[in-house]
One Martini backbone bead per residue (centre of mass of N, CA, C, O) as a GRO file, in nm:
protein
  545
    1MET     BB    1   1.018  -1.489   1.032
    2GLN     BB    2   1.049  -1.283   0.791
    3THR     BB    3   0.900  -1.090   0.565
    4ILE     BB    4   0.921  -0.899   0.282
    5THR     BB    5   0.743  -0.663   0.393
    6GLU     BB    6   0.927  -0.599   0.641
    7ILE     BB    7   1.170  -0.498   0.483
    8LEU     BB    8   1.040  -0.249   0.371
    9ALA     BB    9   0.971  -0.116   0.644
   10ARG     BB   10   1.264  -0.096   0.741
   11ASN     BB   11   1.376   0.081   0.516
   12ALA     BB   12   1.182   0.321   0.573
   13ARG     BB   13   1.293   0.375   0.860
   14GLU     BB   14   1.616   0.389   0.807
   15TRP     BB   15   1.579   0.513   0.477
   16PRO     BB   16   1.358   0.727   0.376
   17ASP     BB   17   1.549   0.932   0.176
   18ASP     BB   18   1.647   0.713   0.014
   19VAL     BB   19   1.713   0.575  -0.276
   20ALA     BB   20   1.566   0.292  -0.432
   21LEU     BB   21   1.464   0.403  -0.722
   22VAL     BB   22   1.545   0.406  -1.076
   23GLU     BB   23   1.425   0.559  -1.374
   24ILE     BB   24   1.518   0.483  -1.722
   25ASN     BB   25   1.445   0.657  -2.052
   26PRO     BB   26   1.605   0.677  -2.349
   27GLN     BB   27   1.363   0.718  -2.549
   28GLU     BB   28   1.303   1.006  -2.461
   29LEU     BB   29   1.557   1.127  -2.591
   30GLU     BB   30   1.504   1.045  -2.880
   31ALA     BB   31   1.249   1.227  -2.900
   32ARG     BB   32   1.450   1.489  -2.857
   33HIS     BB   33   1.714   1.460  -3.019
   34THR     BB   34   1.913   1.325  -2.804
   35THR     BB   35   2.163   1.247  -2.588
   36TRP     BB   36   2.277   1.129  -2.299
   37ARG     BB   37   2.537   1.293  -2.286
   38GLU     BB   38   2.405   1.569  -2.339
   39TYR     BB   39   2.217   1.563  -2.099
   40SER     BB   40   2.434   1.533  -1.869
   41LEU     BB   41   2.567   1.821  -1.948
   42ILE     BB   42   2.294   2.029  -1.960
   43GLU     BB   43   2.124   1.931  -1.731
   44SER     BB   44   1.995   2.041  -1.419
   45SER     BB   45   1.763   1.840  -1.427
   46ARG     BB   46   1.705   1.484  -1.304
   47GLU     BB   47   1.368   1.515  -1.307
   48ASP     BB   48   1.193   1.320  -1.542
   49ALA     BB   49   1.098   1.127  -1.807
   50PHE     BB   50   1.386   1.000  -1.805
   51ARG     BB   51   1.424   1.064  -1.483
   52SER     BB   52   1.332   0.875  -1.187
   53THR     BB   53   1.232   0.857  -0.835
   54LEU     BB   54   1.242   0.647  -0.523
   55THR     BB   55   1.187   0.619  -0.207
   56TRP     BB   56   1.141   0.426   0.062
   57LYS     BB   57   0.899   0.576   0.173
   58ALA     BB   58   0.732   0.589  -0.091
   59PHE     BB   59   0.727   0.293  -0.145
   60ASP     BB   60   0.575   0.212   0.112
   61GLN     BB   61   0.327   0.395   0.074
   62GLN     BB   62   0.232   0.283  -0.198
   63ALA     BB   63   0.183  -0.002  -0.099
   64ASN     BB   64  -0.028   0.073   0.116
   65ARG     BB   65  -0.235   0.211  -0.066
   66PHE     BB   66  -0.297  -0.041  -0.234
   67ALA     BB   67  -0.380  -0.226  -0.007
   68ASN     BB   68  -0.617  -0.046   0.094
   69PHE     BB   69  -0.774  -0.051  -0.165
   70LEU     BB   70  -0.829  -0.354  -0.182
   71LEU     BB   71  -0.977  -0.368   0.095
   72SER     BB   72  -1.203  -0.156   0.020
   73ARG     BB   73  -1.305  -0.365  -0.223
   74GLY     BB   74  -1.296  -0.670  -0.078
   75PHE     BB   75  -1.034  -0.785  -0.073
   76LYS     BB   76  -0.866  -1.091   0.010
   77LYS     BB   77  -0.709  -1.337   0.128
   78GLY     BB   78  -0.582  -1.494  -0.176
   79ASP     BB   79  -0.623  -1.303  -0.385
   80LYS     BB   80  -0.586  -1.228  -0.729
   81ILE     BB   81  -0.332  -1.002  -0.876
   82ALA     BB   82  -0.274  -0.858  -1.175
   83ILE     BB   83   0.036  -0.777  -1.368
   84LEU     BB   84   0.062  -0.535  -1.657
   85LEU     BB   85   0.393  -0.422  -1.695
   86MET     BB   86   0.626  -0.232  -1.743
   87ASN     BB   87   0.901  -0.112  -1.647
   88CYS     BB   88   0.860   0.068  -1.332
   89LEU     BB   89   0.803   0.245  -1.041
   90GLU     BB   90   0.518   0.093  -0.986
   91TRP     BB   91   0.560  -0.210  -0.980
   92LEU     BB   92   0.670  -0.279  -0.689
   93PRO     BB   93   0.451  -0.137  -0.513
   94ILE     BB   94   0.222  -0.314  -0.622
   95TYR     BB   95   0.334  -0.584  -0.535
   96PHE     BB   96   0.357  -0.513  -0.228
   97GLY     BB   97   0.055  -0.438  -0.196
   98VAL     BB   98  -0.053  -0.717  -0.243
   99LEU     BB   99   0.095  -0.852  -0.008
  100ARG     BB  100  -0.010  -0.664   0.225
  101ALA     BB  101  -0.316  -0.771   0.168
  102GLY     BB  102  -0.277  -1.099   0.123
  103CYS     BB  103  -0.232  -1.132  -0.157
  104MET     BB  104  -0.176  -1.238  -0.499
  105ALA     BB  105   0.069  -1.218  -0.725
  106VAL     BB  106   0.027  -1.172  -1.104
  107PRO     BB  107   0.252  -1.186  -1.328
  108LEU     BB  108   0.284  -1.064  -1.672
  109ASN     BB  109   0.366  -1.103  -1.981
  110PHE     BB  110   0.432  -0.852  -2.220
  111ARG     BB  111   0.396  -1.067  -2.480
  112TYR     BB  112   0.121  -1.121  -2.457
  113THR     BB  113  -0.155  -1.191  -2.581
  114ALA     BB  114  -0.481  -1.160  -2.545
  115ASP     BB  115  -0.533  -1.470  -2.509
  116GLU     BB  116  -0.308  -1.514  -2.297
  117ILE     BB  117  -0.417  -1.331  -2.088
  118LYS     BB  118  -0.686  -1.475  -2.051
  119TYR     BB  119  -0.573  -1.750  -1.972
  120CYS     BB  120  -0.415  -1.653  -1.712
  121LEU     BB  121  -0.647  -1.524  -1.562
  122GLU     BB  122  -0.814  -1.790  -1.546
  123LEU     BB  123  -0.609  -1.982  -1.422
  124ALA     BB  124  -0.560  -1.782  -1.159
  125ASP     BB  125  -0.823  -1.628  -1.069
  126ALA     BB  126  -0.835  -1.335  -1.133
  127ARG     BB  127  -0.980  -1.023  -0.973
  128ALA     BB  128  -0.742  -0.837  -1.086
  129LEU     BB  129  -0.616  -0.556  -1.292
  130VAL     BB  130  -0.295  -0.417  -1.379
  131PHE     BB  131  -0.230  -0.168  -1.637
  132GLY     BB  132  -0.073  -0.041  -1.916
  133PRO     BB  133  -0.063   0.145  -2.211
  134GLU     BB  134   0.060  -0.092  -2.391
  135PHE     BB  135  -0.228  -0.283  -2.325
  136THR     BB  136  -0.503  -0.168  -2.409
  137GLY     BB  137  -0.585  -0.334  -2.662
  138ARG     BB  138  -0.567  -0.619  -2.533
  139VAL     BB  139  -0.761  -0.575  -2.296
  140GLU     BB  140  -1.012  -0.483  -2.455
  141GLN     BB  141  -1.058  -0.766  -2.598
  142ILE     BB  142  -1.103  -0.935  -2.292
  143VAL     BB  143  -1.253  -0.802  -2.043
  144ASP     BB  144  -1.554  -0.920  -2.111
  145ARG     BB  145  -1.429  -1.239  -2.092
  146VAL     BB  146  -1.362  -1.184  -1.763
  147PRO     BB  147  -1.584  -1.212  -1.507
  148GLN     BB  148  -1.389  -1.226  -1.240
  149LEU     BB  149  -1.338  -0.934  -1.274
  150LYS     BB  150  -1.353  -0.653  -1.026
  151ALA     BB  151  -1.084  -0.505  -1.142
  152VAL     BB  152  -0.968  -0.232  -1.366
  153LEU     BB  153  -0.640  -0.095  -1.382
  154TYR     BB  154  -0.487   0.219  -1.480
  155ALA     BB  155  -0.134   0.293  -1.544
  156GLY     BB  156  -0.188   0.622  -1.653
  157GLU     BB  157  -0.275   0.809  -1.909
  158ASP     BB  158  -0.575   0.822  -2.027
  159CYS     BB  159  -0.824   0.657  -1.942
  160PRO     BB  160  -1.008   0.411  -2.022
  161SER     BB  161  -1.347   0.325  -2.010
  162PHE     BB  162  -1.290   0.012  -1.900
  163ALA     BB  163  -1.142   0.170  -1.667
  164GLU     BB  164  -0.944   0.258  -1.387
  165ALA     BB  165  -0.765   0.500  -1.211
  166TYR     BB  166  -0.508   0.426  -1.019
  167ARG     BB  167  -0.391   0.699  -0.909
  168ALA     BB  168  -0.657   0.832  -0.811
  169LEU     BB  169  -0.747   0.609  -0.613
  170VAL     BB  170  -0.485   0.553  -0.439
  171GLY     BB  171  -0.416   0.854  -0.342
  172PHE     BB  172  -0.662   0.839  -0.109
  173CYS     BB  173  -0.516   0.637   0.053
  174SER     BB  174  -0.371   0.495   0.298
  175ALA     BB  175  -0.017   0.487   0.431
  176ARG     BB  176  -0.086   0.263   0.618
  177GLU     BB  177  -0.033  -0.030   0.748
  178PRO     BB  178  -0.187  -0.313   0.729
  179ALA     BB  179  -0.342  -0.569   0.943
  180ILE     BB  180  -0.189  -0.832   0.790
  181PRO     BB  181  -0.118  -1.141   0.845
  182LEU     BB  182   0.200  -1.318   0.793
  183THR     BB  183   0.346  -1.614   0.655
  184ASP     BB  184   0.557  -1.839   0.521
  185GLU     BB  185   0.304  -2.027   0.409
  186ASP     BB  186   0.194  -1.822   0.250
  187GLU     BB  187   0.058  -1.714  -0.032
  188ALA     BB  188   0.213  -1.480  -0.280
  189ALA     BB  189   0.243  -1.617  -0.581
  190ILE     BB  190   0.205  -1.616  -0.948
  191TYR     BB  191   0.384  -1.791  -1.182
  192PHE     BB  192   0.496  -1.837  -1.511
  193SER     BB  193   0.589  -2.029  -1.726
  194SER     BB  194   0.762  -1.966  -2.025
  195GLY     BB  195   0.631  -2.146  -2.275
  196THR     BB  196   0.846  -2.319  -2.459
  197THR     BB  197   0.643  -2.601  -2.427
  198GLY     BB  198   0.380  -2.421  -2.405
  199PHE     BB  199   0.159  -2.379  -2.194
  200PRO     BB  200   0.145  -2.222  -1.916
  201LYS     BB  201   0.214  -2.253  -1.579
  202ALA     BB  202   0.104  -2.222  -1.242
  203ILE     BB  203   0.309  -2.084  -0.983
  204ILE     BB  204   0.342  -2.142  -0.641
  205LEU     BB  205   0.447  -1.897  -0.405
  206GLN     BB  206   0.582  -1.840  -0.105
  207HIS     BB  207   0.709  -1.642   0.134
  208ARG     BB  208   0.960  -1.820   0.177
  209CYS     BB  209   1.066  -1.797  -0.111
  210LEU     BB  210   1.123  -1.490  -0.118
  211MET     BB  211   1.309  -1.478   0.127
  212HIS     BB  212   1.519  -1.676   0.022
  213ALA     BB  213   1.602  -1.512  -0.229
  214CYS     BB  214   1.737  -1.290  -0.071
  215LYS     BB  215   1.954  -1.462   0.072
  216VAL     BB  216   2.089  -1.591  -0.167
  217GLU     BB  217   2.185  -1.333  -0.316
  218GLN     BB  218   2.349  -1.210  -0.076
  219ALA     BB  219   2.536  -1.456  -0.029
  220HIS     BB  220   2.665  -1.459  -0.327
  221HIS     BB  221   2.719  -1.112  -0.361
  222GLY     BB  222   2.750  -0.908  -0.114
  223GLN     BB  223   2.557  -0.694  -0.055
  224THR     BB  224   2.532  -0.344   0.002
  225LYS     BB  225   2.426  -0.029   0.060
  226ASN     BB  226   2.643   0.075  -0.174
  227ASP     BB  227   2.505  -0.068  -0.379
  228CYS     BB  228   2.423  -0.093  -0.742
  229PHE     BB  229   2.149  -0.210  -0.932
  230LEU     BB  230   2.108  -0.328  -1.260
  231CYS     BB  231   1.784  -0.335  -1.419
  232ILE     BB  232   1.657  -0.493  -1.721
  233PRO     BB  233   1.477  -0.709  -1.688
  234PRO     BB  234   1.179  -0.828  -1.637
  235LEU     BB  235   0.964  -0.815  -1.348
  236TYR     BB  236   0.772  -1.065  -1.408
  237HIS     BB  237   1.027  -1.218  -1.352
  238THR     BB  238   1.229  -1.388  -1.136
  239GLY     BB  239   1.510  -1.302  -1.210
  240ALA     BB  240   1.531  -0.992  -1.163
  241LYS     BB  241   1.389  -0.969  -0.885
  242MET     BB  242   1.573  -1.174  -0.724
  243HIS     BB  243   1.832  -1.008  -0.765
  244TRP     BB  244   1.726  -0.751  -0.623
  245PHE     BB  245   1.676  -0.872  -0.340
  246GLY     BB  246   1.970  -0.834  -0.236
  247SER     BB  247   1.945  -0.524  -0.218
  248PHE     BB  248   1.683  -0.495  -0.060
  249LEU     BB  249   1.792  -0.634   0.209
  250VAL     BB  250   2.017  -0.365   0.235
  251GLY     BB  251   1.910  -0.092   0.089
  252GLY     BB  252   1.971  -0.079  -0.205
  253ARG     BB  253   2.012   0.046  -0.506
  254ALA     BB  254   1.809   0.083  -0.812
  255VAL     BB  255   1.804   0.038  -1.175
  256LEU     BB  256   1.569   0.107  -1.431
  257LEU     BB  257   1.621  -0.004  -1.759
  258LYS     BB  258   1.468   0.101  -2.078
  259GLY     BB  259   1.696  -0.094  -2.222
  260VAL     BB  260   1.978  -0.267  -2.436
  261LYS     BB  261   2.177  -0.088  -2.529
  262PRO     BB  262   2.507  -0.064  -2.487
  263GLU     BB  263   2.520   0.247  -2.429
  264TRP     BB  264   2.305   0.238  -2.206
  265VAL     BB  265   2.437   0.052  -2.007
  266LEU     BB  266   2.706   0.212  -1.972
  267ARG     BB  267   2.574   0.479  -1.891
  268ALA     BB  268   2.426   0.378  -1.638
  269VAL     BB  269   2.676   0.286  -1.487
  270SER     BB  270   2.812   0.564  -1.491
  271GLU     BB  271   2.591   0.769  -1.384
  272GLU     BB  272   2.486   0.560  -1.135
  273GLN     BB  273   2.706   0.379  -1.017
  274CYS     BB  274   2.721   0.085  -1.085
  275THR     BB  275   2.811  -0.256  -0.946
  276ILE     BB  276   2.562  -0.436  -1.060
  277VAL     BB  277   2.518  -0.678  -1.334
  278TRP     BB  278   2.253  -0.828  -1.513
  279LEU     BB  279   2.277  -1.061  -1.785
  280LEU     BB  280   2.230  -1.158  -2.101
  281VAL     BB  281   2.384  -1.303  -2.346
  282PRO     BB  282   2.313  -1.103  -2.584
  283TRP     BB  283   2.401  -0.842  -2.430
  284ALA     BB  284   2.697  -0.915  -2.388
  285GLN     BB  285   2.761  -0.947  -2.690
  286ASP     BB  286   2.681  -0.660  -2.776
  287ILE     BB  287   2.889  -0.510  -2.608
  288LEU     BB  288   3.142  -0.637  -2.730
  289ASP     BB  289   3.083  -0.568  -3.025
  290ALA     BB  290   3.071  -0.258  -2.986
  291ILE     BB  291   3.362  -0.232  -2.888
  292GLU     BB  292   3.507  -0.371  -3.135
  293ARG     BB  293   3.375  -0.155  -3.347
  294GLY     BB  294   3.359   0.140  -3.189
  295ASP     BB  295   3.070   0.242  -3.090
  296VAL     BB  296   3.211   0.217  -2.812
  297LYS     BB  297   3.389   0.406  -2.552
  298LEU     BB  298   3.527   0.347  -2.250
  299ASP     BB  299   3.655   0.645  -2.191
  300GLU     BB  300   3.343   0.766  -2.156
  301TYR     BB  301   3.342   0.598  -1.884
  302LYS     BB  302   3.237   0.508  -1.547
  303LEU     BB  303   3.364   0.173  -1.434
  304THR     BB  304   3.528   0.105  -1.163
  305GLN     BB  305   3.276   0.018  -0.971
  306TRP     BB  306   3.236  -0.230  -1.137
  307ARG     BB  307   3.228  -0.569  -0.990
  308LEU     BB  308   2.963  -0.725  -1.123
  309MET     BB  309   2.902  -1.001  -1.350
  310HIS     BB  310   2.596  -1.163  -1.433
  311ILE     BB  311   2.448  -1.483  -1.538
  312GLY     BB  312   2.143  -1.618  -1.684
  313ALA     BB  313   1.865  -1.838  -1.811
  314GLN     BB  314   2.124  -1.968  -1.968
  315PRO     BB  315   2.357  -2.092  -2.129
  316VAL     BB  316   2.713  -2.028  -2.105
  317PRO     BB  317   2.962  -1.934  -2.302
  318PRO     BB  318   3.290  -1.948  -2.245
  319ALA     BB  319   3.383  -1.751  -2.473
  320LEU     BB  320   3.238  -1.503  -2.356
  321ILE     BB  321   3.395  -1.481  -2.084
  322LYS     BB  322   3.670  -1.449  -2.204
  323ARG     BB  323   3.607  -1.184  -2.346
  324TRP     BB  324   3.516  -1.023  -2.101
  325LYS     BB  325   3.784  -1.049  -1.930
  326THR     BB  326   3.952  -0.893  -2.140
  327VAL     BB  327   3.788  -0.619  -2.106
  328PHE     BB  328   3.705  -0.705  -1.781
  329PRO     BB  329   3.932  -0.802  -1.551
  330ASN     BB  330   3.785  -0.683  -1.266
  331HIS     BB  331   3.556  -0.873  -1.282
  332ALA     BB  332   3.328  -1.035  -1.138
  333TYR     BB  333   3.195  -1.376  -1.175
  334ASP     BB  334   2.860  -1.512  -1.245
  335THR     BB  335   2.643  -1.797  -1.240
  336ASN     BB  336   2.283  -1.866  -1.269
  337TYR     BB  337   2.053  -2.113  -1.144
  338GLY     BB  338   1.707  -2.162  -1.249
  339LEU     BB  339   1.353  -2.145  -1.173
  340SER     BB  340   1.037  -2.067  -1.111
  341GLU     BB  341   1.002  -2.327  -0.923
  342SER     BB  342   1.278  -2.191  -0.757
  343THR     BB  343   1.263  -1.877  -0.747
  344GLY     BB  344   1.480  -1.877  -0.943
  345PRO     BB  345   1.784  -1.786  -0.886
  346GLY     BB  346   2.047  -1.996  -0.700
  347ALA     BB  347   2.037  -2.305  -0.669
  348VAL     BB  348   2.269  -2.254  -0.876
  349HIS     BB  349   2.625  -2.167  -0.859
  350LEU     BB  350   2.948  -2.081  -0.922
  351GLY     BB  351   3.110  -1.848  -0.813
  352VAL     BB  352   3.350  -1.604  -0.791
  353GLU     BB  353   3.586  -1.821  -0.709
  354ASN     BB  354   3.515  -2.007  -0.998
  355ILE     BB  355   3.644  -1.908  -1.281
  356ASP     BB  356   3.792  -2.189  -1.360
  357HIS     BB  357   3.470  -2.308  -1.418
  358VAL     BB  358   3.384  -2.225  -1.677
  359GLY     BB  359   3.065  -2.388  -1.785
  360ALA     BB  360   2.955  -2.415  -1.528
  361ILE     BB  361   2.687  -2.378  -1.293
  362GLY     BB  362   2.801  -2.546  -1.033
  363VAL     BB  363   2.662  -2.520  -0.718
  364ALA     BB  364   2.498  -2.531  -0.451
  365GLY     BB  365   2.315  -2.316  -0.304
  366TYR     BB  366   2.192  -2.139  -0.065
  367GLY     BB  367   2.004  -2.390   0.094
  368TRP     BB  368   2.077  -2.613  -0.115
  369GLN     BB  369   2.005  -2.910  -0.310
  370THR     BB  370   2.157  -3.179  -0.507
  371LYS     BB  371   2.079  -3.402  -0.792
  372ILE     BB  372   2.128  -3.688  -1.007
  373LEU     BB  373   1.895  -3.851  -1.229
  374ARG     BB  374   1.728  -4.109  -1.318
  375PRO     BB  375   1.427  -4.213  -1.439
  376ASP     BB  376   1.389  -4.400  -1.163
  377GLY     BB  377   1.541  -4.201  -0.925
  378SER     BB  378   1.825  -4.263  -0.933
  379GLU     BB  379   2.146  -4.216  -0.893
  380VAL     BB  380   2.414  -4.141  -1.050
  381ALA     BB  381   2.705  -4.182  -1.169
  382ALA     BB  382   3.001  -4.091  -1.226
  383GLY     BB  383   2.968  -3.907  -1.532
  384GLU     BB  384   2.665  -3.916  -1.553
  385VAL     BB  385   2.374  -3.858  -1.714
  386GLY     BB  386   2.109  -3.644  -1.586
  387GLU     BB  387   1.863  -3.522  -1.380
  388LEU     BB  388   1.804  -3.234  -1.227
  389ALA     BB  389   1.776  -3.180  -0.870
  390LEU     BB  390   1.584  -2.997  -0.614
  391LYS     BB  391   1.634  -2.859  -0.271
  392GLY     BB  392   1.431  -2.612  -0.093
  393PRO     BB  393   1.278  -2.310   0.013
  394GLY     BB  394   1.218  -2.233  -0.312
  395VAL     BB  395   1.009  -2.435  -0.358
  396MET     BB  396   0.733  -2.487  -0.473
  397LYS     BB  397   0.418  -2.586  -0.401
  398CYS     BB  398   0.271  -2.562  -0.692
  399TYR     BB  399   0.045  -2.622  -0.934
  400TYR     BB  400  -0.221  -2.464  -1.024
  401LYS     BB  401  -0.468  -2.684  -1.082
  402ASN     BB  402  -0.213  -2.925  -1.118
  403PRO     BB  403  -0.142  -3.222  -0.987
  404GLU     BB  404  -0.011  -3.385  -1.213
  405ALA     BB  405   0.227  -3.191  -1.279
  406THR     BB  406   0.337  -3.188  -0.993
  407ARG     BB  407   0.405  -3.499  -0.967
  408GLU     BB  408   0.618  -3.503  -1.204
  409ILE     BB  409   0.833  -3.289  -1.035
  410LEU     BB  410   0.718  -3.340  -0.729
  411SER     BB  411   0.799  -3.470  -0.444
  412GLU     BB  412   0.709  -3.554  -0.126
  413ASP     BB  413   1.023  -3.467  -0.026
  414GLY     BB  414   1.093  -3.193  -0.225
  415TRP     BB  415   1.178  -3.278  -0.509
  416LEU     BB  416   1.293  -3.110  -0.805
  417ARG     BB  417   1.236  -3.153  -1.137
  418THR     BB  418   1.384  -2.972  -1.415
  419GLY     BB  419   1.459  -3.106  -1.715
  420ASP     BB  420   1.773  -3.109  -1.678
  421MET     BB  421   2.070  -3.199  -1.811
  422ALA     BB  422   2.338  -3.351  -1.617
  423GLU     BB  423   2.675  -3.318  -1.472
  424VAL     BB  424   2.960  -3.429  -1.280
  425ARG     BB  425   3.273  -3.232  -1.245
  426ASP     BB  426   3.478  -3.178  -1.000
  427GLY     BB  427   3.202  -3.087  -0.827
  428PHE     BB  428   3.058  -2.981  -1.093
  429ILE     BB  429   2.789  -2.853  -1.263
  430TYR     BB  430   2.675  -2.960  -1.590
  431LEU     BB  431   2.504  -2.851  -1.852
  432VAL     BB  432   2.357  -3.018  -2.126
  433ASP     BB  433   2.025  -3.027  -2.128
  434ARG     BB  434   1.727  -3.061  -2.229
  435ALA     BB  435   1.540  -3.334  -2.231
  436LYS     BB  436   1.361  -3.241  -2.488
  437ASP     BB  437   1.638  -3.161  -2.670
  438VAL     BB  438   1.736  -3.427  -2.725
  439ILE     BB  439   1.929  -3.595  -2.972
  440ILE     BB  440   1.858  -3.886  -3.173
  441SER     BB  441   2.136  -4.013  -3.365
  442GLY     BB  442   2.196  -4.319  -3.447
  443GLY     BB  443   2.182  -4.375  -3.114
  444GLU     BB  444   2.283  -4.090  -3.041
  445ASN     BB  445   2.344  -3.851  -2.800
  446LEU     BB  446   2.254  -3.512  -2.845
  447TYR     BB  447   2.373  -3.194  -2.711
  448PRO     BB  448   2.310  -2.881  -2.805
  449VAL     BB  449   2.482  -2.706  -2.612
  450GLN     BB  450   2.759  -2.818  -2.700
  451ILE     BB  451   2.733  -2.716  -2.993
  452GLU     BB  452   2.677  -2.419  -2.937
  453ASP     BB  453   2.935  -2.354  -2.782
  454PHE     BB  454   3.124  -2.414  -3.014
  455LEU     BB  455   3.004  -2.216  -3.236
  456ARG     BB  456   3.039  -1.946  -3.064
  457ALA     BB  457   3.357  -1.937  -3.111
  458HIS     BB  458   3.309  -1.813  -3.360
  459PRO     BB  459   3.386  -1.489  -3.477
  460LYS     BB  460   3.098  -1.469  -3.662
  461VAL     BB  461   2.920  -1.552  -3.418
  462LYS     BB  462   2.637  -1.460  -3.231
  463ASP     BB  463   2.423  -1.703  -3.275
  464VAL     BB  464   2.279  -2.028  -3.158
  465ALA     BB  465   2.078  -2.316  -3.270
  466VAL     BB  466   1.989  -2.656  -3.179
  467ILE     BB  467   1.811  -2.902  -3.366
  468GLY     BB  468   1.580  -3.149  -3.440
  469LEU     BB  469   1.549  -3.349  -3.740
  470ALA     BB  470   1.400  -3.541  -3.939
  471ASP     BB  471   1.516  -3.886  -4.033
  472ALA     BB  472   1.500  -4.177  -4.206
  473ARG     BB  473   1.785  -4.302  -4.107
  474LEU     BB  474   1.853  -4.151  -3.801
  475GLY     BB  475   1.572  -3.996  -3.711
  476GLU     BB  476   1.794  -3.766  -3.645
  477ILE     BB  477   1.917  -3.433  -3.685
  478ALA     BB  478   2.142  -3.174  -3.670
  479ALA     BB  479   2.044  -2.832  -3.650
  480ALA     BB  480   2.180  -2.510  -3.738
  481ILE     BB  481   2.107  -2.194  -3.620
  482ILE     BB  482   2.265  -1.903  -3.766
  483GLU     BB  483   2.391  -1.593  -3.631
  484ALA     BB  484   2.543  -1.337  -3.751
  485LYS     BB  485   2.725  -1.082  -3.737
  486PRO     BB  486   2.729  -0.775  -3.801
  487GLY     BB  487   2.873  -0.759  -4.128
  488GLU     BB  488   2.883  -1.068  -4.161
  489GLU     BB  489   3.002  -1.345  -4.354
  490LEU     BB  490   2.865  -1.684  -4.372
  491THR     BB  491   2.956  -2.011  -4.451
  492GLU     BB  492   2.938  -2.343  -4.481
  493ASN     BB  493   3.239  -2.399  -4.512
  494GLU     BB  494   3.330  -2.255  -4.256
  495VAL     BB  495   3.166  -2.426  -4.056
  496ASN     BB  496   3.264  -2.708  -4.140
  497SER     BB  497   3.558  -2.655  -4.076
  498PHE     BB  498   3.522  -2.586  -3.776
  499CYS     BB  499   3.380  -2.881  -3.716
  500LEU     BB  500   3.633  -3.075  -3.729
  501ASP     BB  501   3.670  -3.062  -3.399
  502LEU     BB  502   3.438  -3.242  -3.402
  503PRO     BB  503   3.275  -3.499  -3.368
  504ARG     BB  504   3.108  -3.638  -3.620
  505TYR     BB  505   2.827  -3.689  -3.463
  506LYS     BB  506   2.814  -3.361  -3.377
  507ARG     BB  507   2.772  -3.260  -3.649
  508PRO     BB  508   2.600  -3.069  -3.837
  509ARG     BB  509   2.375  -3.153  -4.111
  510LYS     BB  510   2.243  -2.860  -4.081
  511LEU     BB  511   2.230  -2.522  -4.225
  512ILE     BB  512   2.099  -2.209  -4.085
  513PHE     BB  513   2.065  -1.870  -4.184
  514ALA     BB  514   1.941  -1.705  -3.895
  515PRO     BB  515   1.757  -1.594  -3.659
  516VAL     BB  516   1.749  -1.609  -3.298
  517PRO     BB  517   1.504  -1.680  -3.091
  518ARG     BB  518   1.399  -1.499  -2.795
  519ASN     BB  519   1.294  -1.451  -2.495
  520PRO     BB  520   1.284  -1.217  -2.239
  521THR     BB  521   1.488  -1.435  -2.071
  522GLY     BB  522   1.687  -1.566  -2.317
  523LYS     BB  523   1.546  -1.800  -2.438
  524ILE     BB  524   1.530  -2.033  -2.662
  525GLU     BB  525   1.280  -2.091  -2.923
  526LYS     BB  526   1.249  -2.404  -3.019
  527PRO     BB  527   0.952  -2.453  -3.101
  528LYS     BB  528   0.963  -2.235  -3.323
  529LEU     BB  529   1.193  -2.368  -3.489
  530ARG     BB  530   1.052  -2.634  -3.546
  531LYS     BB  531   0.816  -2.502  -3.696
  532MET     BB  532   0.996  -2.359  -3.916
  533TYR     BB  533   1.203  -2.637  -3.981
  534GLY     BB  534   1.036  -2.862  -4.009
  535ALA     BB  535   0.879  -3.079  -4.209
  536ASP     BB  536   0.627  -2.904  -4.274
  537ALA     BB  537   0.782  -2.649  -4.348
  538LEU     BB  538   0.951  -2.767  -4.582
  539VAL     BB  539   0.719  -2.856  -4.757
  540ALA     BB  540   0.592  -2.579  -4.793
  541GLN     BB  541   0.838  -2.446  -4.923
  542GLN     BB  542   0.852  -2.644  -5.170
  543ASN     BB  543   0.536  -2.559  -5.248
  544GLY     BB  544   0.503  -2.240  -5.200
  545LEU     BB  545   0.342  -2.170  -4.906
   0.00000   0.00000   0.00000
């Protein structure tokens, strides 16, 4: 079986001069006080700080140079190399260079604080760190307190004194592929759990996991060499990168867009002739809202080639997809389910042919098996809610240095318990909620996702999160944190009237009008909301603290 590094070498051999990656930075244009549309009309050169490209040959050579640098510094197979970069053209060559050297890539969340960076570096036993200019202050705070780091490399201009200049060092290294043998079972990377339930855990993925992710994505969405994938989410996460893997497998071009404004997304699709776009729920909502407000006009863009819009990382409101298909009736649509422990998306997917089942997360993905379990491990009866479990080549090896946590979710025969509550209806899996998010109110189980989906159908609601708050009589009550669309005013009476169509026990007992926080992968940060609006927070507010 091929490893993912061999796919890169093949792409470089077969299509050396074809563009592999395009980086677009609309904020660069804002600094010039011009618009993207003006730029595209007047600029004769399309290669500058706003737009830059990388061919497959250059991609391959950059990966080899970094691999050879690591080997020249004495790093060896299995050593962990951390990557702390915003999306950029250097991100993926650095990642593949780590793999080429036989080392393990350790991508870090760009939102981590200095202490969180230190925690993850120590947890993963990282021996080197590559970081970008956005993180200089944070890295400087902790670099002297992580003694196991043997190299600290800076990818940017004006290298700080506590680091070495990545570009200068790597540029002198050989561009030939190092002879480091790799197998399916070799450990390839450490990814961190999202941290929405506490400190992140370190997830070990093997080379077989990465290769399977390539096959899953291409099997689901049929990428060809002529497709162009628009990548917006952060590359440190399994979601964006593993969706890109489907294009990577066939040598297709990808565009890294550094920004999520609706006009930027549509302009990127138009100018770069993107055919596949993966969005998070808030971004899709923002695009539709901007179109409805008239902030963007579709007739200014070339969008006929855009064939697929797919969403993952969180439950997708059916009302959102109904709106989307009204505006973009020719788009194929898919939703993708997975978690970092299953090498990202695709363990379950709806399938573009199953648009009539929007609301479901779908069926078992390519090469995957699923089942729904009771707490005792037995399978549920038809229509019964239980915990979704997955089995397939993408399941993680383990949590690094945490055998107890590994045993809690990974059985000896390879079944991964996801922590997500689900049920099967008409052969399709429907996500009900996170097991830890279920609200027990007066003896009734309330599943926040169901209430959130209902409330998002209100025309004035942009986003909503439902959490449980302590109640002396019922144990817990459902509280809805509601974010109204820009320019809209929403009252408690309007929401309560809208909720009359819900069964009484499912209606939120408390309404809070406030922004809904989401992490970079689009997941609602419910622990943060519980801390903000839980009993201790309410007491503090009442006492004026």
